[in-house]
C-alpha positions in Angstrom: -16.6 109.1 114.9 -16.8 105.5 113.9 -14.0 104.5 111.6 -14.3 102.4 108.5 -12.1 99.8 110.2 -14.6 99.4 113.0 -17.3 98.5 110.5 -15.5 95.4 109.2 -16.7 91.9 109.9 -14.6 89.2 111.5 -13.1 86.1 109.8 -14.2 82.7 110.9 -10.7 81.5 111.8 -10.0 80.5 115.4 -6.8 79.9 117.3 -4.2 80.2 114.5 -0.8 78.7 115.0 2.3 80.8 115.3 4.5 80.9 112.1 7.0 78.5 113.6 4.2 76.1 114.9 2.7 76.1 111.4 6.1 75.0 110.0 6.3 72.3 112.6 2.8 71.1 111.8 3.2 71.1 108.1 0.7 73.9 107.4 3.0 76.8 106.7 1.6 79.3 104.2 3.8 82.0 102.6 2.7 84.8 100.3 5.3 85.7 97.7 4.8 89.3 96.6 7.8 89.0 94.3 11.5 89.5 94.7 11.5 92.4 92.1 7.8 93.4 92.4 7.6 97.1 93.5 3.9 98.0 93.1 3.6 99.6 96.5 -0.2 99.8 96.9 -0.5 96.2 95.7 2.1 95.0 98.2 0.4 96.9 101.0 -3.1 95.5 100.2 -1.8 91.9 99.5 0.0 91.9 102.9 -3.2 93.1 104.6 -5.6 90.7 103.0 -3.4 87.6 103.4 -2.4 88.4 106.9 -6.1 88.5 107.9 -6.6 85.3 106.0 -4.0 83.5 108.1 -0.8 83.6 106.1 2.3 82.8 108.2 4.8 84.8 106.1 4.9 87.7 103.7 7.9 87.6 101.3 8.8 90.9 99.6 11.6 92.5 97.7 14.6 93.8 99.6 13.7 97.4 98.9 13.0 100.0 101.7 9.9 101.3 100.0 8.5 97.8 99.5 9.3 96.7 103.0 7.6 99.9 104.3 4.5 99.1 102.3 4.3 95.6 103.5 4.7 96.7 107.1 1.9 99.3 106.6 -0.3 96.5 105.4 0.5 94.3 108.4 0.0 97.2 110.8 -3.5 97.7 109.3 -4.3 94.0 109.7 -3.3 94.2 113.3 -5.5 97.3 113.9 -8.4 95.4 112.4 -7.7 92.3 114.4 -7.6 94.3 117.6 -10.8 96.2 116.8 -14.1 95.7 118.6 -15.8 93.8 115.7 -13.1 91.2 115.2 -13.8 88.2 117.3 -11.4 85.7 115.7 -7.8 85.1 116.6 -4.9 86.7 114.8 -1.2 86.0 114.6 1.1 88.5 112.9 2.9 86.9 109.9 6.6 87.0 109.7 8.0 89.5 107.2 10.7 88.1 104.8 13.0 89.9 102.4 14.4 88.2 99.3 17.9 88.6 98.0 19.9 87.0 95.2 23.2 85.2 95.2 24.2 85.7 91.6 21.9 86.1 88.5 18.4 84.9 89.0 15.2 85.2 87.0 13.3 86.6 90.0 15.5 89.7 90.0 14.9 90.8 86.4 12.5 93.0 84.6 11.3 93.3 81.0 12.4 96.3 79.0 11.8 97.7 75.5 11.6 101.1 73.8 8.0 101.7 72.9 9.1 104.2 70.2 10.3 101.2 68.2 6.9 99.5 68.2 5.0 99.7 64.9 1.5 101.3 65.2 -0.2 98.3 63.7 1.4 95.8 66.1 -1.3 93.6 67.8 0.7 94.0 71.0 0.7 90.4 72.2 3.1 91.5 75.0 0.3 93.6 76.6 -2.2 90.8 76.4 0.0 88.1 77.9 1.5 90.1 80.8 -0.1 88.6 84.0 0.8 91.7 86.1 -0.6 94.3 83.6 2.9 95.7 83.5 2.8 96.6 79.8 0.6 99.4 78.6 0.1 101.7 75.6 -2.0 104.6 76.7 -1.9 108.3 77.7 -0.6 107.6 81.2 2.2 105.2 80.3 3.8 103.5 77.4 6.0 100.4 77.6 6.9 98.4 80.7 5.5 99.7 84.0 8.7 98.9 86.0 7.2 98.6 89.5 4.6 96.0 88.4 7.0 93.8 86.4 8.2 90.8 88.4 10.3 89.1 85.7 8.2 86.2 84.5 9.5 86.6 81.0 6.3 85.6 79.2 6.4 88.7 77.0 9.9 88.0 75.6 9.1 85.3 73.1 5.8 86.8 71.9 7.1 90.1 70.5 6.9 89.8 66.7 10.0 91.9 66.3 12.0 90.6 69.2 12.2 94.1 70.8 11.8 93.0 74.4 14.8 92.1 76.6 15.3 91.1 80.2 17.4 93.3 82.4 18.8 91.9 85.6 18.7 93.7 88.9 20.6 91.5 91.4 20.9 92.3 95.1 23.3 95.1 95.9 25.3 94.5 99.1 25.1 97.9 100.6 23.7 99.8 103.5 20.2 99.6 102.0 20.2 95.8 101.9 21.3 95.6 105.5 18.7 98.3 106.4 15.8 96.2 105.1 17.3 93.0 106.7 17.2 94.7 110.1 13.4 95.2 109.7 12.7 91.6 108.6 11.9 88.5 110.6 13.2 86.2 107.9 15.6 86.1 104.9 15.3 84.3 101.6 18.3 83.8 99.4 17.7 82.8 95.8 20.5 80.8 94.2 21.1 78.2 91.5 23.4 75.2 91.1 26.9 76.5 90.3 26.6 79.8 92.2 28.3 78.7 95.4 31.0 81.4 95.3 28.3 84.1 94.9 26.3 82.5 97.7 29.3 82.4 100.0 30.1 86.1 99.4 26.5 87.1 100.1 26.4 84.9 103.2 29.6 86.1 104.7 28.4 89.7 104.2 25.0 89.2 105.7 25.3 86.6 108.4 26.7 89.1 111.0 23.4 91.0 110.6 21.3 87.8 111.0 21.2 87.5 114.8 17.6 88.6 115.1 16.2 86.5 112.2 13.8 83.6 113.0 14.2 81.8 109.6 16.5 81.4 106.7 15.0 80.2 103.4 17.1 78.9 100.5 15.3 79.0 97.2 16.7 77.0 94.3 15.4 75.5 91.1 16.3 72.0 90.0 19.5 71.3 88.1 22.2 68.7 87.6 24.0 68.3 90.9 21.3 70.0 92.9 21.5 67.8 96.1 25.3 68.1 96.2 25.0 71.8 95.8 22.4 72.2 98.6 24.5 69.9 100.8 27.4 72.3 100.5 25.2 75.3 101.3 23.8 73.4 104.3 27.4 72.8 105.6 28.2 76.5 105.3 24.9 77.6 106.9 25.1 75.2 109.8 28.7 76.0 110.5 28.0 79.7 111.0 24.3 80.1 112.0 22.7 77.9 114.7 19.7 80.1 115.7 17.3 80.6 112.7 15.1 77.8 111.4 16.3 76.5 108.0 13.8 76.1 105.0 14.6 74.7 101.6 12.2 76.4 99.0 11.9 74.0 96.1 11.3 76.3 93.1 9.8 73.8 90.7 8.7 76.0 87.9 9.4 79.6 88.8 6.7 82.2 88.5 4.2 80.0 86.7 1.4 79.2 89.2 -1.1 81.2 87.3 -0.6 79.5 84.0 -2.5 76.2 84.6 -3.1 73.2 86.8 -0.1 71.2 85.6 2.5 73.6 86.8 2.1 72.3 90.4 3.6 68.9 89.4 7.0 70.4 88.8 7.0 71.9 92.3 5.9 68.6 93.9 8.5 66.5 92.0 11.3 68.8 93.2 10.0 68.8 96.8 10.0 65.0 96.7 13.6 65.0 95.4 14.8 67.2 98.2 12.8 65.3 100.9 14.5 62.0 99.7 17.9 63.6 100.0 17.9 63.7 103.8 18.9 67.4 104.0 18.2 68.9 107.4 15.6 71.5 107.7 12.1 72.0 106.4 11.0 71.7 102.7 8.5 74.2 101.3 7.1 74.2 97.8 7.1 77.2 95.4 7.3 77.8 91.7 4.1 76.6 89.9 2.0 76.4 93.1 -1.7 77.1 92.7 -5.2 76.1 94.0 -4.5 72.4 93.2 -1.2 72.1 95.1 -2.5 71.5 98.6 -5.0 68.9 97.3 -2.4 67.1 95.3 0.0 67.0 98.3 -2.7 65.6 100.5 -3.5 62.9 97.9 0.1 61.9 97.8 0.4 61.8 101.6 2.9 64.6 101.6 1.1 66.9 104.0 2.1 65.8 107.4 4.8 66.5 109.9 6.8 63.3 110.3 10.2 63.9 111.6 13.1 61.7 110.6 15.9 62.9 112.9 17.9 65.9 114.2 21.3 67.1 113.1 23.1 70.2 114.5 19.8 71.6 115.8 17.9 71.1 112.5 15.3 68.5 111.7 14.8 66.3 108.6 11.3 65.4 107.4 9.5 63.0 105.1 6.8 65.4 104.2 6.6 69.1 103.2 6.3 71.8 105.8 4.2 74.1 103.7 3.6 76.0 100.5 4.6 79.4 99.1 2.2 81.0 96.6 3.4 83.8 94.3 1.9 84.7 90.9 -1.3 82.7 91.5 -1.9 84.3 94.9 -1.4 87.8 93.6 -3.5 87.2 90.5 -6.3 85.8 92.6 -6.8 89.1 94.4 -5.5 91.7 91.9 -8.8 92.8 90.4 -10.2 93.4 93.9 -7.3 95.1 95.6 -6.7 97.5 92.7 -10.0 99.2 93.4 -8.5 101.2 96.3 -5.1 102.3 97.6 -6.1 101.6 101.2 -8.0 98.4 101.3 -9.2 98.8 104.9 -11.1 102.0 104.0 -13.6 100.0 101.9 -14.9 97.2 104.2 -16.8 95.5 101.4 -13.8 95.3 99.2 -11.5 94.4 102.1 -13.5 91.3 103.1 -14.0 90.3 99.6 -10.2 90.2 99.2 -9.8 88.3 102.5 -12.4 85.8 101.4 -10.5 85.2 98.2 -7.3 84.9 100.1 -8.9 82.4 102.6 -9.9 80.2 99.6 -6.2 79.6 99.0 -5.0 79.6 102.7 -7.9 77.5 103.9 -7.2 74.1 102.1 -3.7 74.0 103.5 -4.7 75.0 107.1 -7.5 72.5 107.0 -5.0 69.7 107.1 -4.6 70.3 110.8 -8.3 69.8 111.5 -8.5 66.7 109.4 -5.9 64.8 111.4 
C-alpha cells in the first residue's frame, strides 16, 4: 500500500551545505523551539518542517520527552527525504539542547490560580499570549504549562496582578546528562555576573561533551558584557578544543513576533560582539524575524570574512547566521496544529514547509548571490 509519505512533493532546494559548512559560509539557520517549551506535537512538527526547509540546527529544551519528539520529527524528515518522490538534496540538522547557568528568562513559565480570576475579567492575558498557553474553557483553565515558553507578556497586563513567573533552571542530574548524550550540540544560557554558576555547570558537563560538534553561549547585553564573555572564552578554550564555538547574541529575548523593530536590538548586540575580537562565530537571536536577513545584508554583515585564528577558533567580521525562535514558531503554528503527525497530511506538510522556507530561504540565498 502506498503510504502518505510517498505522496508528498519535493522541495526545490539543491545541494544544501552541512551545518558546519553553513556556519563557515555565514548562512547558518537555527530553529529555536524554546528552552522551556514542552508542547511535544508542536516540537515534532516544527522539527520536521524546518528540517525539510533546510534548517541547520534544531534547538530544544533539555527534557527527555522534548528531545524524543524532536528526534521523531527529524526521523520523519529523513524518511521523506529518502523517499521515491523527493528529488532534492537533504542534510540532517544538528540537534541542540539548551541549559541554563543560573536564573534566566528562557527557563521560566507563567503561573496563576484561575480560581482567583473574576468572572467579568476581559482576560487580556489570554489575548496577548503568543503561544495560546492561557485558556479558560472546559478542557483547561489557566496556564497550559507545556505551551508556555516564558515570554512574560501576560505578567503586566493582568488587571489584578495575579500572574507570576516561576523559574525552572537546569537541574544537573542524570536526566540532563542523558539528553546531552543524544544531542549534537549544547547551548548554555547565561548573563553577565553569573560566572560562578557557569563554571559549575561547565565543570559538571564538559566531561560529557566529547561527542559534541558545537557549543553555543547565549547571553543578552549588559554592563561588562565583553569582559564577561572573554572570561567564559578563556574557560572554554582551556578545557574544550574540539567543538565549534558560537556566541549567540540575545538582543531582545523572545520578541521576534512583536514587530519589525525588534531585529535592531539583535543586530546591535551582534555588532558589539563582532567588534570585540572574541574568537568563534557570532549568531543572532532575540528579536529576529523576517526582516533580519535583509537588514544584515543591507549592512554588509552577511559574509564570511575571517580575521584570524586563536587556539583553533576563528574570529570574524560578519555574522555566521541567525537563530529564529518565537517568530519561526508563530509562522507555522496555525498550520502544524491541524495534525499530530504532519507527514500524514501531505497538503498540510508542504504548506508548513513552504512557510518555513520563506524564512530559511532569504538567509540561504546569500550564498547564491555572491
